[in-house]
C-alpha positions as CSV (number, residue, x, y, z in Angstrom):
1,M,21.4,20.9,-3.1
2,P,20.0,18.0,-1.0
3,A,21.1,14.4,-2.4
4,S,17.8,13.1,-3.2
5,A,17.7,16.0,-5.8
6,D,20.6,15.2,-7.5
7,A,19.6,11.5,-7.5
8,T,16.3,12.5,-9.4
9,A,18.6,14.8,-11.9
10,A,20.8,11.8,-12.4
11,L,18.1,9.5,-13.0
12,R,16.6,12.0,-15.7
13,S,20.1,12.2,-17.1
14,R,20.3,8.4,-17.4
15,F,16.7,7.4,-18.7
16,P,15.6,9.4,-20.8
17,R,11.9,8.4,-20.3
18,V,11.9,9.0,-16.3
19,V,10.0,12.7,-15.3
20,E,10.4,14.3,-12.4
21,R,7.0,14.0,-10.7
22,A,5.4,17.1,-8.6
23,S,5.4,16.5,-4.7
24,V,5.2,18.2,-1.5
25,D,7.8,16.0,0.7
26,H,10.2,14.1,-1.1
27,P,11.7,14.0,-4.5
28,A,9.7,12.1,-6.7
29,V,9.9,10.4,-10.7
30,T,7.5,8.4,-13.2
31,A,9.2,5.4,-14.7
32,P,7.7,3.3,-17.2
33,A,7.2,0.1,-16.1
34,S,9.8,-1.1,-18.3
35,D,12.0,0.9,-16.9
36,L,11.4,0.6,-13.1
37,I,13.7,-2.1,-12.2
38,A,16.4,-0.6,-13.6
39,V,15.6,2.7,-12.1
40,L,15.4,0.9,-8.9
41,R,18.7,-0.8,-9.4
42,C,20.3,2.8,-10.4
43,L,19.3,3.8,-6.7
44,R,20.8,1.4,-4.9
45,D,24.0,0.3,-6.5
46,E,24.9,3.6,-7.7
47,L,23.1,6.6,-5.6
48,G,23.2,5.2,-2.2
49,Y,19.7,4.2,-1.8
50,D,19.8,1.2,-0.5
51,M,16.5,0.7,1.7
52,L,13.7,-0.5,0.3
53,V,10.8,1.4,2.7
54,D,7.0,1.1,1.4
55,V,5.4,-0.4,-1.8
56,T,2.1,0.9,-2.5
57,A,-0.1,1.9,-5.4
58,I,-3.2,4.8,-6.3
59,D,-6.1,4.2,-8.3
60,W,-6.6,7.3,-9.8
61,A,-10.2,6.8,-10.7
62,I,-12.5,4.2,-12.6
63,G,-11.9,5.2,-16.4
64,A,-8.6,7.4,-15.8
65,T,-5.8,6.7,-18.0
66,P,-3.6,5.1,-16.2
67,R,-5.9,3.7,-13.9
68,F,-3.8,2.0,-11.5
69,T,0.2,3.2,-10.8
70,A,2.8,1.4,-8.6
71,V,4.5,4.0,-6.2
72,Y,7.8,2.5,-4.5
73,H,10.1,4.6,-1.3
74,V,13.3,4.0,-1.3
75,Y,15.9,5.7,1.2
76,S,19.5,6.2,1.7
77,T,21.0,5.3,5.3
78,T,23.8,7.3,4.5
79,G,22.3,10.6,3.0
80,H,19.2,10.1,5.1
81,D,16.8,11.2,2.4
82,Y,14.1,9.8,0.6
83,V,12.8,9.5,-3.3
84,R,9.6,8.4,-4.6
85,V,9.2,6.1,-7.5
86,A,5.9,5.6,-9.7
87,A,5.1,3.4,-12.7
88,D,2.4,3.5,-14.1
89,C,0.5,0.0,-15.1
90,P,0.3,-0.3,-18.9
91,D,-3.0,-2.4,-19.2
92,D,-6.0,-1.1,-16.6
93,A,-7.6,-4.0,-17.0
94,A,-4.8,-6.6,-15.8
95,P,-2.5,-4.2,-14.0
96,E,1.0,-5.2,-13.9
97,V,4.6,-3.6,-13.1
98,P,8.1,-5.8,-12.1
99,S,8.8,-7.4,-8.9
100,A,11.4,-5.8,-6.8
101,T,12.2,-9.0,-5.2
102,G,15.5,-9.6,-7.2
103,L,16.5,-6.2,-5.6
104,W,15.3,-5.9,-2.1
105,P,13.6,-9.0,-0.4
106,A,11.6,-7.4,1.4
107,A,9.9,-6.6,-1.3
108,N,8.2,-9.4,-0.9
109,W,4.9,-8.5,1.7
110,H,4.8,-5.0,0.3
111,E,3.9,-6.1,-2.7
112,R,1.4,-9.1,-1.9
113,E,-0.3,-6.1,0.3
114,A,-0.3,-4.1,-3.2
115,Y,-1.7,-7.2,-5.1
116,D,-3.7,-7.9,-2.4
117,M,-5.8,-4.6,-1.9
118,F,-5.3,-3.5,-5.4
119,G,-5.5,-6.4,-7.7
120,I,-1.9,-5.0,-9.4
121,R,0.1,-8.1,-10.1
122,F,4.2,-8.1,-9.5
123,A,5.8,-9.7,-12.6
124,G,8.8,-12.0,-11.5
125,H,7.5,-12.2,-7.6
126,P,8.3,-15.4,-6.2
127,D,5.2,-15.8,-4.4
128,L,2.1,-13.2,-5.4
129,R,-0.7,-14.7,-3.2
130,R,-3.1,-12.4,-0.9
131,I,-1.5,-11.5,2.4
132,L,-4.7,-10.1,4.8
133,M,-7.7,-11.4,2.7
134,W,-8.3,-14.9,2.5
135,D,-7.3,-16.5,-1.1
136,G,-10.1,-16.4,-3.4
137,Y,-11.8,-13.4,-1.9
138,P,-13.1,-11.8,-5.2
139,H,-12.7,-8.1,-4.4
140,F,-9.9,-5.8,-3.9
141,P,-10.7,-3.5,-0.8
142,L,-8.5,-0.1,-2.2
143,R,-10.0,-0.1,-5.8
144,K,-12.5,3.1,-6.0
145,E,-15.3,0.1,-7.2
146,F,-15.4,-0.9,-3.4
147,P,-17.4,0.3,-0.8
148,L,-16.3,2.2,2.2
149,A,-18.7,-0.2,4.3
150,G,-17.2,-3.3,2.6
151,I,-19.3,-6.2,0.3
152,D,-20.8,-9.3,2.7
153,S,-18.8,-11.9,1.9
154,E,-18.8,-15.7,2.7
155,I,-15.9,-15.9,5.6
156,P,-14.3,-19.6,4.5
157,D,-12.1,-20.0,7.8
158,P,-14.5,-22.7,9.5
159,D,-12.6,-22.0,12.9
160,V,-14.4,-18.4,11.8
161,V,-17.6,-19.7,11.0
162,A,-17.9,-21.9,13.5
163,E,-17.4,-19.3,16.3
164,T,-19.6,-16.7,14.6
165,N,-21.8,-18.9,12.8
166,V,-22.9,-15.9,10.5
167,R,-22.3,-14.4,7.5
168,A,-19.2,-11.7,7.2
169,K,-20.9,-8.3,7.4
170,P,-19.6,-5.0,6.7
171,A,-17.9,-3.3,9.6
172,P,-20.1,-0.9,11.3
173,M,-19.9,3.1,10.7
174,M,-19.9,3.4,14.5
175,G,-19.3,6.0,17.4
176,G,-17.9,8.9,15.6
177,P,-17.0,11.7,16.0
178,F,-13.6,9.9,17.8
179,V,-12.3,11.9,20.9
180,A,-9.0,11.9,22.7
181,S,-8.7,12.9,26.3
182,T,-5.4,15.6,27.1
183,G,-2.9,15.7,29.3
184,E,-3.1,11.6,29.8
185,L,0.1,9.7,31.0
186,N,-1.6,6.6,29.6
187,L,-0.9,6.5,26.3
188,G,-3.5,4.0,26.2
189,E,-6.0,6.1,27.3
190,A,-5.2,9.2,25.4
191,E,-6.4,7.3,22.1
192,P,-8.7,8.4,20.2
193,R,-11.9,6.7,21.5
194,A,-15.3,6.9,19.5
195,K,-18.2,8.6,21.7
196,D,-20.2,5.6,21.5
197,E,-18.6,2.3,22.3
198,S,-22.2,0.0,22.6
199,W,-21.2,-1.8,19.9
200,T,-17.4,-2.5,21.0
201,E,-19.2,-3.1,24.4
202,R,-21.8,-6.0,23.3
203,R,-18.6,-8.1,21.4
204,E,-16.8,-7.7,24.3
205,K,-19.2,-9.1,27.0
206,P,-18.6,-12.1,28.3
207,A,-21.6,-14.7,27.7
208,P,-23.6,-15.6,30.1
């Protein structure tokens, strides 16, 4: 039996409210938000999952209950396997789970990104602020209601404004389908590129 399966069984035995989660890759469990840190600590200190690999989140759908789930991926550097721990946010309007920064300092930036993209707050985080979007940006780009093409927004950085002198615009849906050269030794040339590069070429053309 894989060590990760042993770990999920141990968690379910230790924490009665932890349930096994269907997964096609790594063993996974769902824990109540109130048990999240205890579950992660048990994985780290007792079951050998000493590395935090990733923190992300899921927005299931507008109106879903729960709507938001925080997801932690941990890895055992000795057993060489993963466990996924999910925790549903109890409040859909103000989603929040405890921060794991007290267990893994690496959770700092991971949780900031999840907050920035999904609006999930991590209680106890020492510096919970946006990491990709600018301070004061009113949207969360990975929520279901955020349009694929983006939202027209003011750019607050004076250097960017001085350079462009325009309002921020949604990224163009240029060029598809994307194609890649075959048999190339130069990976830069083999990287998939859009058939229509005209927008990029206009942007890269030096000013007269």
